[in-house]
N, C-alpha and C positions, 0 to 999 in steps of 0.2 A: 504494500500500500504506500502510495506517495505521501509526502508531507501535506500537500494540500488536501488530499483525500481524508487524512486523519484529522486535520484541523477542522474541516467542515463536518465530518461525521455523517449526517443524514443527507443523502442525495436522492433526487427523483428523476427517473428516466422521462424523456420528453412526453411519451404517451400518458404517463401519470400526471405530469404538469397540465396537459390538455384537459384531462378529466377533472382535476381539482379546480381549474379555472373555468370549467364548463365551456371550452372553446375547442375548435378543431386543431389537429396537429399542425395544419398549415398556419394557423394563427400563432401557434407557439414558435414556429420557425420565423414568422414575421416579427415577433417580439425579440427574438435573438438578433435578427437582421437590423432592427431599429435601435438595438442596444438597451432595450428595456430589461433584458435578462442576459446573463452570461452562462455558458455551459462548457463542460469539459468531458472528455472521454475518461470514464473511471471504471474501476472494478476489473475483475479478471477478464471479462468479455469486452472491455473498453466501450461501454455503452454511453452515448452522449447524454449527460445528465446535468441537472440544475441543483444547486444547494437548496434544500427544503426551506431554509430560513429566508430565502428570497420571496416566499409566499406567506401571506398572513390573511386569515379569514376569507379564503377563496379569491384573493387578489394578489397581484404583484405588489410588494412593499412600495408604497407611493413614491418615496424619494430615491429609490434605487436607480432608476434610469439616468437621472442627472449625474449621480455619483459615478456610475459606470462610464458615462461619456467623459466626465472630467478626468478620470483615471486613464481612460483610453487615449485621450488627447495628450496626456502626460507621457505616453509611450508604453503604458502597461499592457501586457498581453492579458488574455482572459485568466490564465493561471495566476499571473502576478496580482491582478486586481482582486481575484477571489481570495488569494492568500492574504493580501492586505486587509480585506474586509473581515476576515475570520481570525486574524492574529490578535490576541489579547493586548491591550494597551493600558498600562497602569494609570496614565493620566485620564483615561476615559472611565476607569473602573469597569472594564469589560472590553468587548470587541466592537469595532466600528459598525458591523452589521446589527448588533444589538441596539446601539444608539440610533441607527436609522429606523429600526422597528419601533423604537420608543418615541419617534418623532423629532429627534435631535439632528435634523439634516444640516442646519447651518454650520454647526460645529464640525461635522464630518466633511462637508464640502470644502470648508476653509482648509482643513488638514489635507484633503486630496489636492486642492489647488496648489498648496505649498510644495507638493511633491514634484510639480512641473518645473520648479526653479532650480 
């Protein structure tokens, strides 16, 4: 298991994401293309999957897309940005993804923007 796989823990294959969001698999691919979600190939079978924490109450975490875009613009690959979002940060008292899920997007975006410099 890779470092990012163990950091994230719970992964959802794309068909499961479609089911949880109540959309077609094509729509999930669209969310990936528009950077509202990020996915990696994980597990023994290398199935393209999304971290389960990217979803909350049947929706994509609201502030995730903008954060993914900022990190991508800073040159982060999907693996790097997922690793950053799931790496505990003492100054946050948790992980950036948890802060986003709690609605603390301004703080996380500010940190993400500083990575571009």
